[in-house]
C-alpha positions in Angstrom: -28.9 -44.1 -13.2 -24.9 -44.0 -12.7 -24.7 -40.2 -11.7 -27.4 -40.9 -8.8 -25.2 -44.0 -7.5 -24.3 -43.7 -3.9 -21.4 -46.0 -4.3 -17.9 -44.5 -3.5 -15.7 -43.5 -6.4 -12.2 -43.7 -5.9 -10.6 -40.2 -6.0 -7.6 -38.9 -8.0 -4.5 -40.3 -6.2 -6.3 -42.8 -4.2 -4.6 -46.2 -3.3 -4.4 -48.3 -6.5 -5.1 -51.5 -4.4 -8.5 -50.0 -3.2 -9.4 -49.4 -6.8 -8.5 -52.8 -7.7 -10.3 -54.2 -4.9 -13.7 -52.3 -6.1 -13.6 -53.5 -9.6 -13.6 -57.1 -8.4 -16.5 -56.6 -6.4 -18.3 -55.3 -9.4 -20.4 -57.7 -11.4 -19.8 -58.2 -15.4 -23.1 -56.6 -16.1 -22.1 -53.5 -13.6 -18.9 -53.3 -15.6 -20.2 -53.2 -18.8 -22.8 -50.4 -17.9 -20.1 -48.2 -16.1 -17.7 -48.7 -19.5 -20.7 -47.6 -21.7 -21.4 -44.7 -19.2 -17.5 -43.7 -19.3 -17.5 -43.8 -23.1 -20.8 -41.7 -23.1 -19.4 -39.0 -20.6 -16.1 -38.8 -22.7 -18.2 -38.0 -25.7 -20.1 -35.3 -24.0 -17.0 -33.8 -22.8 -15.3 -33.8 -26.1 -18.7 -32.3 -27.7 -18.8 -29.7 -24.8 -15.1 -28.9 -25.7 -15.9 -28.5 -29.4 -18.9 -26.0 -28.6 -16.7 -24.0 -26.1 -14.2 -23.6 -29.0 -16.8 -22.7 -31.5 -18.1 -20.0 -28.9 -14.8 -18.8 -28.0 -14.2 -18.1 -31.7 -17.5 -16.4 -32.2 -16.7 -14.3 -29.2 -13.2 -13.2 -30.7 -15.1 -12.3 -33.9 -17.6 -10.2 -32.4 -14.9 -8.3 -30.3 -13.1 -7.7 -33.4 -15.9 -6.4 -35.4 -16.4 -3.9 -32.4 -13.0 -3.0 -32.2 -12.4 -4.2 -28.7 -8.8 -5.0 -28.5 -6.9 -6.8 -25.8 -5.5 -3.5 -24.0 -9.1 -2.4 -23.7 -10.1 -5.5 -22.4 -7.6 -5.7 -20.0 -8.5 -2.1 -18.7 -12.1 -3.4 -18.5 -11.2 -6.1 -16.4 -8.9 -4.2 -14.2 -11.6 -1.6 -13.5 -14.1 -4.3 -13.1 -11.9 -6.0 -10.5 -10.9 -2.8 -8.7 -14.6 -2.1 -8.3 -15.2 -5.5 -7.0 -12.5 -5.2 -4.6 -13.4 -1.8 -3.2 -17.1 -3.1 -2.5 -15.9 -5.9 -0.3 -16.4 -5.5 3.5 -12.6 -6.1 4.1 -11.7 -3.2 1.8 -14.2 -0.9 3.5 -13.0 -1.7 7.2 -9.3 -1.7 6.1 -9.9 1.8 4.4 -11.8 3.1 7.3 -9.2 2.0 9.5 -6.5 3.5 7.8 -8.6 6.7 7.6 -8.7 6.8 11.2 -5.2 6.0 12.1 -4.2 8.8 9.5 -6.4 11.3 11.3 -5.1 10.0 14.8 -1.2 10.3 13.4 -2.2 13.9 12.2 -3.3 15.0 15.7 -0.3 13.4 17.3 2.1 15.3 14.8 0.3 18.3 15.6 0.4 17.9 19.3 4.0 17.1 19.2 4.7 20.2 17.1 2.7 22.3 19.8 4.9 20.6 22.5 8.0 21.6 20.6 7.0 25.2 20.2 6.2 25.5 23.9 9.5 23.9 24.8 11.4 26.4 22.8 9.2 29.2 24.2 10.2 28.0 27.6 13.8 27.7 26.7 13.6 31.3 25.7 12.0 32.5 28.4 14.3 30.5 30.9 16.9 32.5 32.9 20.1 30.9 31.3 18.7 32.0 27.9 17.8 35.6 29.2 21.2 35.9 30.8 23.0 34.8 27.3 20.9 37.1 25.5 22.0 40.1 27.8 25.3 39.4 27.2 25.0 39.3 23.5 23.2 42.6 23.9 26.1 43.9 26.0 28.6 42.6 23.6 26.8 44.2 20.6 26.5 47.7 22.4 30.3 47.4 23.1 31.2 46.6 19.5 28.5 48.3 17.7 28.1 51.5 19.4 24.9 53.2 20.5 22.3 51.5 18.4 18.9 51.2 20.0 18.8 47.9 22.1 16.3 45.2 20.9 16.1 43.4 17.7 15.5 39.8 17.3 18.2 37.3 18.3 19.4 36.5 15.0 20.3 40.2 14.3 22.2 40.4 17.4 24.3 37.4 16.6 25.2 38.7 13.2 25.9 42.1 14.2 28.3 40.7 16.8 29.9 38.4 14.4 30.2 41.4 12.0 31.8 43.5 14.8 34.1 40.6 15.7 35.3 40.3 12.0 35.7 44.2 11.8 37.7 44.2 14.9 40.1 41.6 13.6 40.5 43.5 10.3 41.5 46.6 12.3 43.9 44.9 14.3 45.6 43.4 11.1 45.5 47.0 9.4 47.5 48.4 12.5 50.3 45.8 12.6 
């Protein structure tokens, strides 16, 4: 009967004056009934606590017999928790969004690489670069003799540097 009552019960932390005021409005008979119910509920809680402790002890004994230790249990809990997380809608949406973002970033980096490659090609084909390349070729032919023209730009620079170093050594030897 007490559990089905619609009377308001003061919450923890409610004003003490409100609680005292409520106790004064109860008749002696209602107060006795509530005290008996209080004792009964406290006894039930005590019994449930003892049953829970016995069940926990039995659980520990079963786990010991099965060879389940704390580390294995922790692993199982982590695995189950991870499975729970990955099955949530939020995780799936986040994963999908990150996947799409990764694909877009990859495409962006690819297009940036293409743009840079094109710019290098544009620079190499520019009149200024061609003029510089011709000057290096002329220098190479003057310094290196009658080697066939061509080769890549790196070879041309290396041979020009070697020729310059050889020229410097020759001058020092003559002095």
